[in-house]
C-alpha positions as YAML, in Angstrom:
chain: A
units: angstrom
residues:
- id: 1
  name: MET
  ca: [-63.37, -67.99, 57.86]
- id: 2
  name: PRO
  ca: [-60.48, -65.14, 57.22]
- id: 3
  name: LEU
  ca: [-59.37, -64.21, 53.70]
- id: 4
  name: ALA
  ca: [-56.79, -66.11, 52.11]
- id: 5
  name: ARG
  ca: [-53.70, -64.05, 52.10]
- id: 6
  name: LYS
  ca: [-51.57, -63.46, 48.15]
- id: 7
  name: PRO
  ca: [-48.22, -64.57, 48.20]
- id: 8
  name: SER
  ca: [-46.16, -61.52, 47.74]
- id: 9
  name: GLY
  ca: [-42.49, -60.88, 48.96]
- id: 10
  name: PRO
  ca: [-40.93, -60.73, 52.41]
- id: 11
  name: ALA
  ca: [-43.26, -61.09, 55.27]
- id: 12
  name: GLY
  ca: [-44.35, -57.80, 57.70]
- id: 13
  name: THR
  ca: [-41.39, -55.60, 57.54]
- id: 14
  name: GLY
  ca: [-43.04, -53.64, 60.84]
- id: 15
  name: LEU
  ca: [-42.17, -49.54, 61.88]
- id: 16
  name: THR
  ca: [-38.73, -49.28, 60.03]
- id: 17
  name: GLY
  ca: [-38.51, -52.17, 56.98]
- id: 18
  name: PHE
  ca: [-36.26, -54.54, 59.65]
- id: 19
  name: VAL
  ca: [-38.64, -57.08, 60.96]
- id: 20
  name: THR
  ca: [-38.66, -60.73, 58.84]
- id: 21
  name: ARG
  ca: [-41.39, -62.32, 60.49]
- id: 22
  name: ASP
  ca: [-45.01, -63.80, 59.51]
- id: 23
  name: PRO
  ca: [-47.50, -61.02, 59.56]
- id: 24
  name: ALA
  ca: [-49.83, -60.78, 62.95]
- id: 25
  name: ASP
  ca: [-52.56, -64.29, 62.88]
- id: 26
  name: ALA
  ca: [-56.20, -63.67, 61.32]
- id: 27
  name: SER
  ca: [-59.02, -62.02, 63.40]
- id: 28
  name: THR
  ca: [-61.66, -64.74, 64.43]
- id: 29
  name: ASP
  ca: [-65.20, -65.02, 62.78]
- id: 30
  name: PRO
  ca: [-68.09, -62.55, 64.25]
- id: 31
  name: THR
  ca: [-70.46, -63.62, 65.92]
- id: 32
  name: ASP
  ca: [-74.39, -63.85, 64.99]
- id: 33
  name: ALA
  ca: [-75.21, -60.38, 66.54]
- id: 34
  name: GLU
  ca: [-72.56, -59.00, 64.89]
- id: 35
  name: ARG
  ca: [-72.90, -61.07, 61.40]
- id: 36
  name: ALA
  ca: [-75.85, -59.22, 61.54]
- id: 37
  name: GLN
  ca: [-74.59, -55.49, 62.26]
- id: 38
  name: LEU
  ca: [-72.10, -56.22, 59.35]
- id: 39
  name: ASP
  ca: [-74.48, -57.43, 57.05]
- id: 40
  name: ALA
  ca: [-76.54, -53.76, 57.63]
- id: 41
  name: ALA
  ca: [-72.91, -52.49, 57.38]
- id: 42
  name: VAL
  ca: [-72.89, -54.59, 54.00]
- id: 43
  name: GLU
  ca: [-76.39, -52.89, 52.93]
- id: 44
  name: LEU
  ca: [-75.66, -49.47, 53.75]
- id: 45
  name: LEU
  ca: [-71.88, -49.10, 51.84]
- id: 46
  name: ALA
  ca: [-72.62, -50.98, 48.95]
- id: 47
  name: GLY
  ca: [-72.32, -49.84, 45.28]
- id: 48
  name: ARG
  ca: [-69.99, -47.24, 46.56]
- id: 49
  name: ARG
  ca: [-66.92, -46.28, 47.16]
- id: 50
  name: MET
  ca: [-65.30, -45.22, 50.14]
- id: 51
  name: ALA
  ca: [-63.03, -43.34, 52.03]
- id: 52
  name: LEU
  ca: [-61.27, -45.19, 54.78]
- id: 53
  name: LEU
  ca: [-60.16, -44.03, 58.57]
- id: 54
  name: THR
  ca: [-57.92, -46.32, 60.43]
- id: 55
  name: GLY
  ca: [-56.97, -45.43, 64.47]
- id: 56
  name: ALA
  ca: [-55.15, -47.30, 67.25]
- id: 57
  name: GLY
  ca: [-57.95, -49.77, 67.45]
- id: 58
  name: LEU
  ca: [-56.75, -51.41, 64.22]
- id: 59
  name: SER
  ca: [-53.23, -52.25, 65.33]
- id: 60
  name: THR
  ca: [-53.90, -53.81, 69.02]
- id: 61
  name: ASP
  ca: [-54.27, -57.09, 67.11]
- id: 62
  name: SER
  ca: [-50.51, -56.49, 65.81]
- id: 63
  name: GLY
  ca: [-49.56, -56.11, 69.61]
- id: 64
  name: ILE
  ca: [-49.26, -52.01, 69.14]
- id: 65
  name: PRO
  ca: [-51.54, -50.79, 72.49]
- id: 66
  name: ASP
  ca: [-54.43, -48.44, 72.07]
- id: 67
  name: TYR
  ca: [-54.59, -44.83, 73.38]
- id: 68
  name: ARG
  ca: [-58.34, -44.61, 74.22]
- id: 69
  name: GLY
  ca: [-59.94, -48.43, 74.32]
- id: 70
  name: PRO
  ca: [-61.90, -50.03, 76.86]
- id: 71
  name: ASP
  ca: [-58.76, -51.70, 78.19]
- id: 72
  name: ALA
  ca: [-56.32, -48.87, 77.84]
- id: 73
  name: PRO
  ca: [-54.88, -47.31, 80.83]
- id: 74
  name: PRO
  ca: [-54.83, -43.39, 81.34]
- id: 75
  name: ARG
  ca: [-52.33, -41.99, 79.17]
- id: 76
  name: ASN
  ca: [-50.63, -38.41, 79.23]
- id: 77
  name: PRO
  ca: [-49.04, -37.72, 75.92]
- id: 78
  name: MET
  ca: [-46.18, -35.15, 75.90]
- id: 79
  name: THR
  ca: [-47.05, -31.45, 73.65]
- id: 80
  name: TYR
  ca: [-45.15, -30.55, 70.94]
- id: 81
  name: GLN
  ca: [-44.91, -27.15, 73.42]
- id: 82
  name: GLN
  ca: [-43.41, -29.25, 76.17]
- id: 83
  name: PHE
  ca: [-40.61, -31.28, 73.71]
- id: 84
  name: VAL
  ca: [-39.30, -28.15, 72.07]
- id: 85
  name: GLY
  ca: [-39.34, -26.06, 75.14]
- id: 86
  name: ASP
  ca: [-38.06, -28.18, 77.74]
- id: 87
  name: PRO
  ca: [-34.39, -29.65, 77.63]
- id: 88
  name: VAL
  ca: [-35.61, -32.51, 80.90]
- id: 89
  name: MET
  ca: [-39.25, -32.87, 78.97]
- id: 90
  name: ARG
  ca: [-36.95, -34.05, 75.48]
- id: 91
  name: GLN
  ca: [-34.44, -36.05, 77.20]
- id: 92
  name: ARG
  ca: [-37.62, -37.94, 79.47]
- id: 93
  name: TYR
  ca: [-39.12, -38.31, 76.20]
- id: 94
  name: TRP
  ca: [-36.24, -39.77, 74.41]
- id: 95
  name: ALA
  ca: [-35.54, -42.09, 77.04]
- id: 96
  name: ARG
  ca: [-38.82, -43.64, 77.03]
- id: 97
  name: ASN
  ca: [-39.07, -43.72, 72.59]
- id: 98
  name: HIS
  ca: [-35.81, -45.45, 72.83]
- id: 99
  name: VAL
  ca: [-36.98, -48.57, 75.34]
- id: 100
  name: GLY
  ca: [-40.21, -48.06, 73.71]
- id: 101
  name: TRP
  ca: [-39.16, -48.39, 70.14]
- id: 102
  name: HIS
  ca: [-37.22, -51.96, 70.49]
- id: 103
  name: HIS
  ca: [-40.40, -52.95, 71.11]
- id: 104
  name: LEU
  ca: [-43.25, -51.82, 68.88]
- id: 105
  name: ARG
  ca: [-40.63, -52.03, 66.18]
- id: 106
  name: HIS
  ca: [-41.24, -56.13, 65.89]
- id: 107
  name: ALA
  ca: [-44.85, -55.27, 64.42]
- id: 108
  name: VAL
  ca: [-46.14, -56.59, 62.01]
- id: 109
  name: PRO
  ca: [-49.41, -56.61, 59.89]
- id: 110
  name: ASN
  ca: [-52.33, -58.01, 60.88]
- id: 111
  name: ALA
  ca: [-55.54, -59.39, 59.36]
- id: 112
  name: GLY
  ca: [-57.08, -56.60, 59.50]
- id: 113
  name: HIS
  ca: [-54.56, -54.70, 57.37]
- id: 114
  name: GLU
  ca: [-54.63, -57.83, 54.73]
- id: 115
  name: ALA
  ca: [-58.20, -56.88, 54.19]
- id: 116
  name: VAL
  ca: [-57.54, -53.46, 54.02]
- id: 117
  name: VAL
  ca: [-55.08, -54.18, 51.24]
- id: 118
  name: HIS
  ca: [-58.19, -56.40, 49.69]
- id: 119
  name: LEU
  ca: [-60.80, -53.97, 49.58]
- id: 120
  name: GLU
  ca: [-58.20, -51.54, 47.58]
- id: 121
  name: GLU
  ca: [-57.46, -53.93, 45.29]
- id: 122
  name: ARG
  ca: [-60.80, -54.30, 44.44]
- id: 123
  name: GLY
  ca: [-61.23, -50.67, 44.31]
- id: 124
  name: LEU
  ca: [-63.19, -50.21, 46.33]
- id: 125
  name: LEU
  ca: [-61.26, -47.44, 48.74]
- id: 126
  name: THR
  ca: [-60.53, -44.07, 47.67]
- id: 127
  name: GLY
  ca: [-58.07, -43.81, 50.21]
- id: 128
  name: VAL
  ca: [-57.01, -45.11, 53.31]
- id: 129
  name: ILE
  ca: [-56.93, -42.18, 56.30]
- id: 130
  name: THR
  ca: [-54.40, -43.66, 59.09]
- id: 131
  name: GLN
  ca: [-54.33, -41.62, 62.12]
- id: 132
  name: ASN
  ca: [-51.88, -44.10, 63.18]
- id: 133
  name: VAL
  ca: [-47.94, -44.14, 62.49]
- id: 134
  name: ASP
  ca: [-46.85, -46.98, 62.32]
- id: 135
  name: ARG
  ca: [-46.76, -47.84, 59.05]
- id: 136
  name: LEU
  ca: [-48.62, -51.15, 58.82]
- id: 137
  name: HIS
  ca: [-50.39, -50.36, 56.12]
- id: 138
  name: SER
  ca: [-48.07, -49.66, 53.89]
- id: 139
  name: ASP
  ca: [-46.51, -52.67, 54.88]
- id: 140
  name: ALA
  ca: [-49.29, -54.83, 54.32]
- id: 141
  name: GLY
  ca: [-49.79, -53.54, 50.91]
- id: 142
  name: SER
  ca: [-51.79, -50.74, 51.05]
- id: 143
  name: ILE
  ca: [-50.99, -48.05, 47.91]
- id: 144
  name: ARG
  ca: [-52.61, -44.70, 48.76]
- id: 145
  name: VAL
  ca: [-52.17, -43.99, 52.23]
- id: 146
  name: ILE
  ca: [-52.18, -40.66, 53.60]
- id: 147
  name: ASP
  ca: [-50.43, -40.64, 57.07]
- id: 148
  name: LEU
  ca: [-52.31, -38.02, 58.80]
- id: 149
  name: HIS
  ca: [-50.28, -38.16, 61.73]
- id: 150
  name: GLY
  ca: [-46.86, -38.63, 60.14]
- id: 151
  name: ARG
  ca: [-44.51, -42.08, 59.95]
- id: 152
  name: TYR
  ca: [-42.73, -43.83, 62.76]
- id: 153
  name: ASP
  ca: [-40.03, -44.48, 61.02]
- id: 154
  name: ARG
  ca: [-38.24, -41.08, 60.26]
- id: 155
  name: VAL
  ca: [-36.44, -38.97, 62.24]
- id: 156
  name: LEU
  ca: [-36.50, -35.01, 61.18]
- id: 157
  name: CYS
  ca: [-34.20, -32.13, 62.59]
- id: 158
  name: LEU
  ca: [-36.47, -29.13, 62.99]
- id: 159
  name: SER
  ca: [-33.22, -27.00, 62.45]
- id: 160
  name: CYS
  ca: [-31.96, -27.99, 59.17]
- id: 161
  name: GLY
  ca: [-34.39, -29.61, 58.06]
- id: 162
  name: SER
  ca: [-32.46, -33.19, 57.52]
- id: 163
  name: VAL
  ca: [-33.93, -36.57, 57.82]
- id: 164
  name: TYR
  ca: [-32.98, -38.98, 59.24]
- id: 165
  name: THR
  ca: [-34.07, -43.13, 59.40]
- id: 166
  name: ARG
  ca: [-35.17, -43.84, 63.13]
- id: 167
  name: GLU
  ca: [-32.76, -46.67, 62.91]
- id: 168
  name: GLY
  ca: [-29.94, -45.17, 62.37]
- id: 169
  name: ILE
  ca: [-31.01, -42.87, 64.91]
- id: 170
  name: ALA
  ca: [-31.65, -45.34, 67.18]
- id: 171
  name: ARG
  ca: [-28.26, -47.11, 66.65]
- id: 172
  name: LEU
  ca: [-26.98, -43.31, 67.32]
- id: 173
  name: LEU
  ca: [-29.00, -43.95, 71.17]
- id: 174
  name: GLU
  ca: [-27.23, -46.58, 71.83]
- id: 175
  name: LYS
  ca: [-23.81, -45.36, 71.28]
- id: 176
  name: LEU
  ca: [-24.46, -42.55, 73.41]
- id: 177
  name: ASN
  ca: [-26.10, -44.28, 76.08]
- id: 178
  name: PRO
  ca: [-24.60, -48.05, 76.23]
- id: 179
  name: GLY
  ca: [-26.40, -50.58, 78.38]
- id: 180
  name: TYR
  ca: [-29.34, -48.71, 78.79]
- id: 181
  name: LEU
  ca: [-31.98, -51.11, 77.63]
- id: 182
  name: GLU
  ca: [-30.67, -53.65, 79.47]
- id: 183
  name: GLN
  ca: [-30.59, -51.60, 82.83]
- id: 184
  name: VAL
  ca: [-34.19, -50.51, 82.28]
- id: 185
  name: GLY
  ca: [-35.32, -53.89, 81.82]
- id: 186
  name: ALA
  ca: [-38.36, -55.06, 79.90]
- id: 187
  name: GLU
  ca: [-41.04, -54.42, 82.22]
- id: 188
  name: TRP
  ca: [-43.19, -51.51, 80.97]
- id: 189
  name: ASP
  ca: [-46.01, -50.43, 79.35]
- id: 190
  name: THR
  ca: [-46.06, -48.70, 75.72]
- id: 191
  name: ALA
  ca: [-48.13, -46.09, 73.87]
- id: 192
  name: PRO
  ca: [-48.75, -46.59, 70.43]
- id: 193
  name: ASP
  ca: [-46.20, -43.88, 69.50]
- id: 194
  name: ALA
  ca: [-43.31, -46.13, 71.58]
- id: 195
  name: ASP
  ca: [-43.66, -43.68, 74.43]
- id: 196
  name: ALA
  ca: [-42.40, -46.44, 77.43]
- id: 197
  name: GLU
  ca: [-43.81, -45.98, 80.99]
- id: 198
  name: ILE
  ca: [-39.93, -45.64, 82.70]
- id: 199
  name: ALA
  ca: [-39.22, -43.05, 85.39]
- id: 200
  name: ASP
  ca: [-35.58, -42.61, 85.68]
- id: 201
  name: THR
  ca: [-34.71, -40.90, 82.57]
- id: 202
  name: GLU
  ca: [-32.66, -38.50, 83.93]
- id: 203
  name: GLY
  ca: [-29.28, -40.00, 83.13]
- id: 204
  name: PHE
  ca: [-29.98, -40.35, 79.44]
- id: 205
  name: THR
  ca: [-28.33, -38.59, 76.10]
- id: 206
  name: VAL
  ca: [-30.18, -37.26, 73.73]
- id: 207
  name: ALA
  ca: [-28.99, -37.41, 70.42]
- id: 208
  name: ASP
  ca: [-28.43, -34.10, 68.02]
- id: 209
  name: CYS
  ca: [-28.77, -33.72, 64.53]
- id: 210
  name: PRO
  ca: [-25.23, -35.11, 62.97]
- id: 211
  name: VAL
  ca: [-25.65, -32.53, 60.46]
- id: 212
  name: CYS
  ca: [-26.06, -29.38, 62.86]
- id: 213
  name: ASP
  ca: [-26.52, -30.28, 65.86]
- id: 214
  name: GLY
  ca: [-29.96, -29.09, 66.18]
- id: 215
  name: MET
  ca: [-32.94, -30.91, 67.54]
- id: 216
  name: LEU
  ca: [-34.02, -34.00, 66.60]
- id: 217
  name: LYS
  ca: [-38.28, -35.12, 66.34]
- id: 218
  name: PRO
  ca: [-39.96, -37.97, 65.37]
- id: 219
  name: ASP
  ca: [-41.82, -36.85, 62.33]
- id: 220
  name: PHE
  ca: [-45.12, -37.34, 63.86]
- id: 221
  name: VAL
  ca: [-47.52, -34.73, 64.92]
- id: 222
  name: TYR
  ca: [-47.37, -34.35, 68.45]
- id: 223
  name: PHE
  ca: [-50.20, -32.66, 70.70]
- id: 224
  name: GLY
  ca: [-50.58, -29.46, 70.28]
- id: 225
  name: GLU
  ca: [-49.35, -29.55, 66.84]
- id: 226
  name: ASN
  ca: [-50.96, -28.83, 63.22]
- id: 227
  name: VAL
  ca: [-51.12, -31.57, 60.90]
- id: 228
  name: PRO
  ca: [-49.50, -30.37, 57.76]
- id: 229
  name: LYS
  ca: [-52.20, -28.99, 55.19]
- id: 230
  name: GLU
  ca: [-51.03, -31.05, 52.39]
- id: 231
  name: ARG
  ca: [-52.16, -34.08, 54.72]
- id: 232
  name: VAL
  ca: [-55.42, -32.38, 55.41]
- id: 233
  name: ARG
  ca: [-56.10, -32.12, 51.88]
- id: 234
  name: LEU
  ca: [-55.41, -35.06, 50.60]
- id: 235
  name: ALA
  ca: [-57.62, -36.38, 53.32]
- id: 236
  name: TYR
  ca: [-60.54, -34.26, 52.05]
- id: 237
  name: ALA
  ca: [-60.53, -35.03, 48.41]
- id: 238
  name: ALA
  ca: [-60.15, -39.25, 49.76]
- id: 239
  name: VAL
  ca: [-63.58, -38.00, 51.34]
- id: 240
  name: ASP
  ca: [-65.31, -36.03, 48.50]
- id: 241
  name: ASP
  ca: [-64.48, -38.68, 46.17]
- id: 242
  name: ALA
  ca: [-66.30, -41.38, 48.17]
- id: 243
  name: GLY
  ca: [-69.67, -42.29, 48.31]
- id: 244
  name: ALA
  ca: [-69.50, -43.54, 52.34]
- id: 245
  name: LEU
  ca: [-66.97, -42.91, 55.18]
- id: 246
  name: LEU
  ca: [-65.82, -46.30, 57.03]
- id: 247
  name: VAL
  ca: [-63.98, -46.00, 60.30]
- id: 248
  name: ALA
  ca: [-62.18, -48.29, 61.93]
- id: 249
  name: GLY
  ca: [-60.64, -48.69, 65.52]
- id: 250
  name: SER
  ca: [-61.39, -44.54, 66.17]
- id: 251
  name: SER
  ca: [-61.95, -43.31, 68.99]
- id: 252
  name: LEU
  ca: [-62.49, -39.98, 67.03]
- id: 253
  name: THR
  ca: [-61.26, -38.21, 70.14]
- id: 254
  name: VAL
  ca: [-59.40, -35.19, 68.34]
- id: 255
  name: MET
  ca: [-60.64, -33.26, 65.50]
- id: 256
  name: SER
  ca: [-57.74, -34.76, 63.18]
- id: 257
  name: GLY
  ca: [-60.27, -37.54, 62.50]
- id: 258
  name: LEU
  ca: [-63.64, -36.28, 63.26]
- id: 259
  name: ARG
  ca: [-63.57, -33.39, 61.03]
- id: 260
  name: PHE
  ca: [-63.77, -36.24, 58.23]
- id: 261
  name: VAL
  ca: [-66.52, -37.81, 60.03]
- id: 262
  name: ARG
  ca: [-68.47, -34.39, 60.09]
- id: 263
  name: HIS
  ca: [-67.43, -33.35, 56.19]
- id: 264
  name: ALA
  ca: [-68.65, -36.87, 55.70]
- id: 265
  name: ALA
  ca: [-72.42, -35.87, 57.67]
- id: 266
  name: LYS
  ca: [-72.46, -33.16, 55.99]
- id: 267
  name: GLU
  ca: [-72.18, -33.93, 52.83]
- id: 268
  name: GLY
  ca: [-75.13, -35.83, 53.33]
- id: 269
  name: LYS
  ca: [-72.56, -39.64, 52.70]
- id: 270
  name: PRO
  ca: [-73.13, -42.65, 54.64]
- id: 271
  name: VAL
  ca: [-71.05, -43.13, 57.89]
- id: 272
  name: VAL
  ca: [-70.00, -46.07, 59.03]
- id: 273
  name: ILE
  ca: [-68.05, -46.85, 62.26]
- id: 274
  name: ILE
  ca: [-66.73, -49.78, 64.28]
- id: 275
  name: ASN
  ca: [-64.88, -49.24, 67.35]
- id: 276
  name: ARG
  ca: [-64.72, -51.25, 70.94]
- id: 277
  name: GLY
  ca: [-66.18, -48.07, 72.74]
- id: 278
  name: GLN
  ca: [-67.79, -44.95, 72.51]
- id: 279
  name: THR
  ca: [-66.75, -42.27, 69.68]
- id: 280
  name: ARG
  ca: [-67.17, -38.74, 69.17]
- id: 281
  name: GLY
  ca: [-68.08, -39.63, 65.74]
- id: 282
  name: ASP
  ca: [-71.00, -41.92, 67.11]
- id: 283
  name: ASP
  ca: [-73.84, -39.54, 66.85]
- id: 284
  name: LEU
  ca: [-72.96, -38.96, 63.25]
- id: 285
  name: ALA
  ca: [-72.91, -42.01, 62.21]
- id: 286
  name: ASP
  ca: [-76.00, -44.33, 59.81]
- id: 287
  name: LEU
  ca: [-74.88, -46.45, 61.81]
- id: 288
  name: LYS
  ca: [-72.66, -47.58, 64.70]
- id: 289
  name: ILE
  ca: [-71.06, -51.12, 65.47]
- id: 290
  name: ASP
  ca: [-68.71, -52.41, 68.46]
- id: 291
  name: MET
  ca: [-66.92, -55.08, 67.80]
- id: 292
  name: GLY
  ca: [-63.08, -56.26, 67.25]
- id: 293
  name: VAL
  ca: [-62.13, -54.16, 63.56]
- id: 294
  name: GLY
  ca: [-59.98, -57.26, 62.16]
- id: 295
  name: THR
  ca: [-63.05, -59.13, 62.07]
- id: 296
  name: ALA
  ca: [-65.02, -56.58, 60.94]
- id: 297
  name: LEU
  ca: [-62.87, -55.38, 58.15]
- id: 298
  name: GLN
  ca: [-62.57, -59.08, 57.37]
- id: 299
  name: TYR
  ca: [-66.10, -59.82, 56.59]
- id: 300
  name: LEU
  ca: [-66.73, -56.31, 54.40]
- id: 301
  name: ALA
  ca: [-63.33, -56.93, 52.06]
- id: 302
  name: ARG
  ca: [-65.80, -60.53, 51.67]
- id: 303
  name: SER
  ca: [-68.92, -59.86, 51.12]
- id: 304
  name: LEU
  ca: [-69.17, -56.52, 49.67]
- id: 305
  name: PRO
  ca: [-69.62, -56.06, 45.99]
- id: 306
  name: GLU
  ca: [-67.39, -54.71, 43.45]
- id: 307
  name: PRO
  ca: [-67.67, -50.81, 42.78]
- id: 308
  name: GLY
  ca: [-71.62, -50.16, 41.33]
- id: 309
  name: ARG
  ca: [-72.99, -53.33, 42.14]
- id: 310
  name: THR
  ca: [-75.59, -53.61, 44.96]
- id: 311
  name: GLN
  ca: [-75.68, -56.54, 46.89]
- id: 312
  name: HIS
  ca: [-78.64, -58.22, 45.53]
- id: 313
  name: ASP
  ca: [-76.70, -57.85, 42.61]
- id: 314
  name: ALA
  ca: [-73.79, -59.73, 43.57]
- id: 315
  name: GLY
  ca: [-76.13, -62.35, 44.61]
- id: 316
  name: ALA
  ca: [-75.39, -64.62, 48.13]
- id: 317
  name: GLN
  ca: [-72.11, -63.98, 49.68]
- id: 318
  name: PRO
  ca: [-69.47, -66.50, 50.90]
- id: 319
  name: ASP
  ca: [-69.82, -66.86, 55.17]
...
């Protein structure tokens, strides 16, 4: 059965802090076969504090599509070099992002995010390292979150360094492109970074920095762009402080996440990976579980004993 949510303030606030819908429905209970694998994970992780690395598979229950899951369509993300070097590509990106953002901004935390909060409250996590830019960990109530790839709710000026809310830039884009959302309609596929699959973007007007007329860019790491060193340092510190690494919902295709799996394995720390489909870290994992991330995290949050205690010390765990 799902974990009971503690009373809180406003419901999930989504990508921008403006959503007021209730959190996404809880995940289903594990099957008997999945339960056996999860019990093996509990035995392996019991008594250890963990660093948690999350990816797009955690947010699919919130309606945000996956990049590389079994059912994800092929994607060709824009690179940083294309964005800053080609005005046509930049126009294409902002047009597609403008449409996709108006859909994905309504996302709210799901049962998996709630389980992560519960794990943190019980002292079982040294930190949450997320490859997601949706801010749903923070919306759910997680405290120590390392947004490895940046934040979807901010926009930066690459010239003067000014920082803007994504909500504010959306309003500016609406003024520059009246009726555009109605014109393109709602029949399109969207990537986790709100890149909507829209073909005709030629007439879209891109917003410039209101302060200096410089180039605006969403505050997340593009393909071909380096993760800021301070975020990497904090992520390594979370792994170093932990006795194990738990990966949830990441294919580990990009090195920005895989390096932490390699680091934990090199240090002799148990690595557990929960993901639908293969990952690049499978050969480094002590245990790989192929199942829904939300269901798995809910089970672990209920079943793992307190830090420093073994599964035997904790006694029988609830269903």
